[in-house]
C-alpha positions as CSV (number, residue, x, y, z in Angstrom):
1,M,17.2,-68.5,313.5
2,N,13.6,-69.2,314.9
3,G,13.1,-72.6,313.6
4,E,13.7,-71.6,310.3
5,E,15.2,-73.8,308.1
6,L,18.5,-72.3,307.1
7,P,18.7,-72.2,303.4
8,R,20.7,-75.3,301.0
9,R,24.1,-74.2,300.0
10,V,24.2,-75.2,295.7
11,E,27.1,-75.3,293.7
12,Q,27.4,-74.6,290.0
13,A,29.0,-77.4,288.1
14,A,31.8,-76.5,285.1
15,N,30.6,-79.9,283.5
16,L,29.9,-83.5,284.4
17,A,33.5,-84.6,285.1
18,A,33.6,-81.9,287.7
19,L,30.8,-83.6,290.2
20,E,32.8,-85.0,293.2
21,V,31.0,-86.3,296.4
22,A,30.3,-82.9,298.9
23,E,27.8,-82.2,301.5
24,H,25.8,-80.1,299.4
25,E,23.8,-79.7,296.1
26,W,25.0,-79.5,293.2
27,D,23.4,-77.8,289.7
28,V,24.8,-78.7,286.4
29,F,24.0,-78.5,282.8
30,A,23.6,-81.6,280.5
31,Q,22.1,-83.7,277.2
32,L,19.9,-86.3,278.3
33,R,20.9,-89.0,276.6
34,D,18.6,-91.8,277.5
35,V,16.1,-92.2,281.0
36,K,15.4,-95.8,282.0
37,E,12.4,-96.4,284.4
38,F,13.0,-99.5,287.1
39,L,11.2,-100.7,289.9
40,T,12.5,-100.9,293.5
41,K,11.8,-104.1,295.4
42,D,9.2,-102.5,296.9
43,Q,7.7,-101.6,294.0
44,K,8.5,-97.9,294.3
45,P,9.0,-96.5,290.4
46,Y,12.6,-95.0,289.7
47,L,14.9,-93.6,286.9
48,V,18.2,-93.9,286.0
49,V,19.0,-90.8,283.4
50,E,22.0,-91.5,281.5
51,L,23.6,-87.7,281.8
52,A,26.4,-86.3,279.0
53,D,28.5,-83.8,277.8
54,V,32.2,-83.4,275.7
55,H,34.3,-83.9,279.4
56,A,32.2,-87.0,280.8
57,V,29.2,-89.5,280.7
58,I,27.4,-90.6,283.6
59,E,24.1,-92.2,284.7
60,A,22.2,-90.3,287.8
61,K,19.3,-91.9,289.8
62,I,15.5,-89.8,290.5
63,W,14.0,-91.7,292.8
64,D,9.7,-91.3,293.8
65,N,10.5,-88.6,296.5
66,S,11.4,-86.0,293.5
67,P,7.9,-86.8,291.6
68,E,8.9,-83.4,289.3
69,A,11.7,-84.2,288.1
70,M,11.2,-87.8,287.3
71,A,7.4,-86.9,285.2
72,A,10.1,-83.9,283.3
73,A,12.8,-86.4,282.7
74,K,10.1,-89.5,281.4
75,A,8.4,-86.0,279.0
76,A,11.9,-84.7,278.8
77,Q,13.4,-85.4,274.4
78,K,16.3,-88.0,274.3
79,G,19.1,-85.6,273.2
80,G,17.7,-82.4,274.4
81,P,19.7,-80.0,276.7
82,V,18.5,-80.3,280.6
83,K,20.1,-78.4,284.1
84,V,19.4,-81.1,287.2
85,R,20.1,-80.2,290.3
86,G,21.1,-83.4,293.0
87,R,23.8,-84.8,295.5
88,F,26.4,-86.6,294.5
89,K,26.7,-89.2,297.1
90,E,29.1,-91.7,297.8
91,R,28.5,-95.5,299.2
92,P,30.1,-98.2,299.9
93,G,31.2,-100.6,297.6
94,Y,29.3,-98.4,295.1
95,T,31.0,-96.4,292.8
96,A,29.6,-92.5,293.2
97,Q,26.4,-91.2,292.0
98,L,24.3,-88.0,290.9
99,V,20.5,-89.1,292.8
100,I,19.1,-85.9,290.8
101,E,16.2,-83.7,292.9
102,R,14.8,-81.5,290.0
103,L,15.0,-81.4,286.8
104,K,14.3,-78.4,284.1
105,V,14.3,-79.0,280.3
106,I,16.4,-76.1,278.9
107,D,15.6,-73.9,275.8
108,P,19.3,-73.5,273.7
109,A,16.8,-69.7,272.3
110,Q,15.8,-68.7,276.3
111,A,19.7,-70.4,277.4
112,P,20.3,-69.4,281.1
113,E,23.0,-67.7,282.6
114,G,26.5,-70.1,282.6
115,F,24.8,-72.6,279.7
116,D,26.7,-73.1,276.7
117,M,25.0,-75.3,274.5
118,G,29.2,-76.0,272.8
119,Q,30.0,-78.1,276.4
120,L,26.9,-80.5,275.7
121,V,27.6,-81.5,272.0
122,D,30.2,-82.9,270.4
123,P,31.6,-80.4,268.4
124,A,32.6,-83.2,265.5
125,L,28.8,-84.1,264.9
126,A,28.3,-80.9,262.4
127,A,30.3,-82.7,260.0
128,V,28.1,-85.2,260.0
129,E,24.9,-83.6,261.8
130,D,22.8,-85.2,258.5
131,L,23.3,-89.0,259.5
132,C,22.0,-88.8,262.9
133,C,19.3,-91.7,262.7
134,R,17.6,-93.1,265.7
135,T,19.5,-96.8,265.3
136,L,22.1,-96.3,263.7
137,V,23.9,-99.7,261.7
138,F,27.6,-99.3,261.2
139,D,30.5,-101.8,260.2
140,I,33.9,-100.4,259.1
141,E,36.9,-102.2,257.3
142,T,40.3,-101.8,258.0
143,V,43.4,-102.5,256.2
144,P,47.5,-102.7,257.8
145,A,48.4,-99.4,258.5
146,F,52.3,-100.2,258.4
147,D,54.9,-101.7,256.2
148,R,56.1,-104.7,258.6
149,R,59.8,-103.7,257.1
150,D,59.7,-100.4,258.7
151,L,58.3,-101.7,262.2
152,P,60.7,-101.7,265.2
153,H,62.9,-104.9,265.2
154,D,61.6,-105.9,268.8
155,I,57.5,-104.4,267.1
156,A,58.5,-106.6,264.4
157,E,59.8,-109.7,266.4
158,A,56.7,-109.5,268.1
159,L,54.6,-109.9,264.9
160,I,56.5,-113.0,263.1
161,G,56.6,-114.4,266.9
162,Y,52.8,-113.8,267.5
163,T,52.1,-115.8,263.7
164,T,54.9,-117.9,263.5
165,R,52.8,-119.8,266.9
166,K,49.5,-120.0,264.7
167,F,51.3,-121.1,261.6
168,A,54.6,-123.0,261.5
169,E,55.2,-122.9,257.5
170,P,57.7,-119.9,257.1
171,D,55.7,-119.2,254.0
172,V,52.5,-119.2,255.2
173,V,53.7,-116.7,258.6
174,E,54.6,-113.7,255.7
175,A,51.2,-113.6,254.5
176,E,48.9,-114.4,257.8
177,S,51.2,-111.3,259.2
178,K,50.0,-108.9,257.1
179,K,46.3,-110.4,257.7
180,F,46.6,-110.2,261.5
181,M,48.4,-106.0,261.0
182,G,45.5,-105.1,259.4
183,M,42.8,-107.4,261.8
184,S,44.8,-105.0,264.9
185,P,43.7,-102.1,265.7
186,F,48.2,-101.7,267.0
187,F,49.6,-102.2,263.3
188,G,46.0,-101.5,261.3
189,K,43.4,-98.9,260.8
190,V,39.7,-97.5,259.4
191,V,40.0,-96.8,256.0
192,S,35.6,-97.3,255.5
193,L,33.3,-97.0,258.1
194,A,29.7,-97.6,256.4
195,I,26.9,-95.8,258.5
196,G,22.9,-97.1,257.7
197,D,19.7,-96.0,259.5
198,G,18.3,-99.0,260.2
199,D,14.4,-97.9,260.6
200,A,14.5,-96.6,257.1
201,Q,11.9,-98.8,254.7
202,P,13.4,-101.4,252.4
203,G,14.8,-99.9,249.1
204,E,15.2,-96.1,251.0
205,D,17.8,-97.0,253.2
206,A,20.6,-94.9,251.9
207,V,24.1,-95.7,252.9
208,T,26.6,-93.3,253.3
209,V,31.0,-94.0,253.7
210,L,33.0,-92.4,255.6
211,A,36.8,-93.2,253.7
212,V,40.6,-92.6,253.9
213,P,41.7,-92.7,251.0
214,P,45.2,-93.6,250.5
215,D,47.8,-91.2,251.1
216,G,48.5,-89.1,247.6
217,T,45.7,-90.1,246.4
218,T,41.9,-88.6,245.2
219,I,38.9,-90.2,244.5
220,P,37.8,-89.3,240.9
221,D,33.9,-88.3,240.4
222,C,33.7,-89.0,244.2
223,P,29.6,-90.4,245.0
224,A,27.8,-88.1,247.3
225,W,27.4,-91.0,249.6
226,L,31.0,-91.1,249.8
227,R,32.8,-88.7,252.1
228,P,36.8,-88.7,251.8
229,M,38.4,-87.9,255.7
230,S,41.5,-88.4,258.1
231,E,41.0,-91.7,259.6
232,A,41.2,-89.6,262.8
233,D,38.7,-87.4,261.1
234,L,36.3,-91.0,261.0
235,L,36.8,-91.7,264.5
236,R,35.2,-88.3,265.4
237,S,32.5,-88.5,263.2
238,F,31.4,-92.1,264.5
239,W,31.3,-91.3,268.5
240,A,29.5,-87.9,267.8
241,L,27.3,-90.4,266.0
242,A,26.8,-93.0,268.1
243,G,26.7,-90.6,270.8
244,K,23.2,-89.4,268.9
245,A,21.6,-92.6,268.2
246,E,19.0,-95.0,270.7
247,T,20.5,-98.2,269.3
248,V,23.6,-98.9,267.5
249,V,23.4,-101.9,265.8
250,S,26.1,-104.2,264.2
251,F,26.7,-107.6,263.3
252,N,30.0,-108.6,265.6
253,G,30.3,-105.6,266.4
254,R,31.3,-105.9,270.3
255,G,34.4,-109.1,269.1
256,F,35.9,-106.7,266.4
257,D,34.6,-103.1,265.0
258,V,33.9,-101.9,268.6
259,P,37.3,-102.5,270.1
260,F,39.0,-101.7,267.1
261,L,37.2,-97.9,267.2
262,V,38.1,-98.0,270.7
263,T,41.8,-97.9,270.6
264,R,42.4,-96.6,267.3
265,S,40.6,-93.7,269.1
266,V,43.4,-93.9,272.6
267,I,46.1,-93.6,269.8
268,H,45.0,-91.1,268.1
269,G,43.7,-88.8,271.5
270,I,40.5,-88.9,270.7
271,P,37.6,-89.4,273.5
272,A,35.5,-92.9,272.6
273,R,31.4,-91.0,274.1
274,R,29.6,-93.9,273.8
275,D,30.3,-97.0,276.0
276,L,28.9,-99.8,273.7
277,V,31.2,-102.5,274.9
278,S,29.2,-103.0,279.0
279,D,27.2,-105.5,279.8
280,R,27.2,-107.5,276.7
281,W,24.0,-109.5,276.4
282,S,22.0,-106.4,277.1
283,L,20.2,-104.7,273.7
284,R,20.3,-100.9,273.9
285,P,22.7,-99.4,273.7
286,H,24.2,-101.7,271.2
287,L,22.5,-104.4,269.7
288,D,25.1,-106.9,267.9
289,L,22.9,-109.3,265.6
290,Y,26.2,-111.7,265.5
291,E,25.3,-112.0,269.5
292,L,21.5,-112.5,268.6
293,L,22.0,-115.3,266.6
294,T,25.2,-116.9,266.8
295,Q,25.3,-120.7,267.0
296,R,28.8,-120.8,268.9
297,N,30.7,-123.8,268.1
298,R,27.7,-125.2,265.7
299,G,29.2,-123.9,262.9
300,P,30.1,-120.8,260.5
301,S,28.1,-118.3,261.2
302,S,29.4,-115.3,259.6
303,L,28.1,-112.7,257.9
304,N,27.8,-114.3,254.7
305,V,26.0,-117.8,256.3
306,V,23.7,-115.9,258.1
307,C,22.3,-113.7,254.6
308,W,22.9,-117.3,252.6
309,A,20.2,-118.8,256.1
310,L,17.7,-115.2,255.9
311,G,17.4,-115.2,252.1
312,I,19.5,-111.8,252.0
313,D,21.6,-111.5,250.0
314,S,24.8,-111.3,250.7
315,P,27.5,-108.7,250.1
316,K,30.2,-111.5,249.4
317,E,29.5,-111.8,246.3
318,V,31.2,-108.3,245.7
319,M,34.1,-108.8,247.6
320,D,35.3,-110.1,250.9
321,G,37.4,-109.1,253.9
322,S,40.7,-110.5,251.9
323,M,40.6,-108.3,249.4
324,V,40.2,-104.9,251.1
325,A,44.2,-104.7,251.9
326,P,44.9,-105.9,248.5
327,A,42.6,-103.2,246.5
328,Y,43.3,-100.3,249.0
329,A,47.4,-100.8,248.2
330,K,45.4,-99.9,244.6
331,G,43.6,-97.1,245.2
332,E,40.5,-98.6,245.3
333,I,38.8,-97.1,248.5
334,A,34.8,-96.3,246.1
335,K,35.5,-100.1,245.5
336,I,36.2,-101.2,248.8
337,A,33.6,-98.1,250.1
338,E,30.3,-99.7,248.1
339,Y,31.7,-102.9,249.9
340,N,31.5,-101.7,252.9
341,A,27.8,-100.1,252.2
342,H,26.6,-104.2,251.0
343,D,27.7,-104.9,254.2
344,V,25.2,-102.3,256.1
345,R,22.7,-103.3,253.9
346,A,22.8,-106.4,254.9
347,T,23.4,-105.8,258.3
348,S,20.1,-103.4,258.3
349,A,17.9,-106.5,256.4
350,I,18.7,-109.3,259.4
351,Y,18.1,-105.9,261.8
352,R,14.4,-105.6,260.2
353,K,13.8,-109.1,260.1
354,L,14.7,-109.5,264.1
355,R,13.0,-107.0,264.8
356,H,10.4,-108.0,263.2
357,L,9.9,-111.7,264.5
358,V,12.2,-111.1,267.1
359,L,12.8,-108.5,268.9
360,R,9.1,-107.0,269.3
361,Y,9.0,-110.2,272.0
362,R,11.5,-109.5,274.3
363,G,10.4,-107.6,277.3
364,D,14.8,-105.7,277.5
365,W,13.7,-103.8,273.4
366,T,10.5,-102.9,274.3
367,A,10.7,-101.9,278.2
368,N,12.0,-98.8,277.1
369,K,10.9,-97.5,273.0
370,Q,9.3,-95.0,272.6
């Protein structure tokens, strides 16, 4: 062709999950969830970009040979829609990854052909969009989902066998088996999810609780801060909010809350849309205050103990975890929700103290803070 370059082949991907290794470039619409800046060994800048839609979440890279895309990504608003062009490449020993060559911020009011905002944003967000915040503090309460007598014989035997190995006394086994049911996502369920804004000022830190009333019960004079719903809707709401937050804050969320939420979501067939488990020692997207403060094998470090040590009002003055299941059996979901909300207020208070005294001096916290 007289030395002319052949036009590059570009295909429009239906969504992020449809991207596959190919010789050609891909165009795809996505939500720009996160942008992190790094340097190569040669001190050349590059970006790691997290893209999301309702089908998948992927990481992509922008190298310094695409300066316009790099500048656009750094200037773009996190959580906003973008259109990216790049190659989905595979390297031996590495997961296939999108290398972005172009990035353009999309104005939904002037959306280009093929753009569908409904493919980028979790539809469950509509019910809780007013609760979106940059720093999402959360805590859950769980109870047994079944009566042990209604379990299949082999499943009940497995539960009793597990409990017996830990507690030999027959009178203890029965009580402890109920406790284990409430602590296991296979036998238990989430009945309360408290949500707070970690960046709110003390005294303005309103907490909203999503709660699952027992079957056949209602909440009389239900307060505005309490939202009754099914467990499935509670789970959908959590992942929608977690997907919008820059940081999700918990106390022992890696050890209990998040694995419980993930497994219950799988049981309900609900996508767990945010990875809050990988990279245990990272501070984002999941900041587990227990991991930050705990002195493993050096004595108790429960939320109650930490609150006492830091001079913060303890939520355990209201009730404790052992009282949740009996209260739920009595239909006292509002009482459980109040206790759950106290946990989140205490966790938020710990977060604010650590943000001021510890996190502001951590390079892995301040590096990408906008």
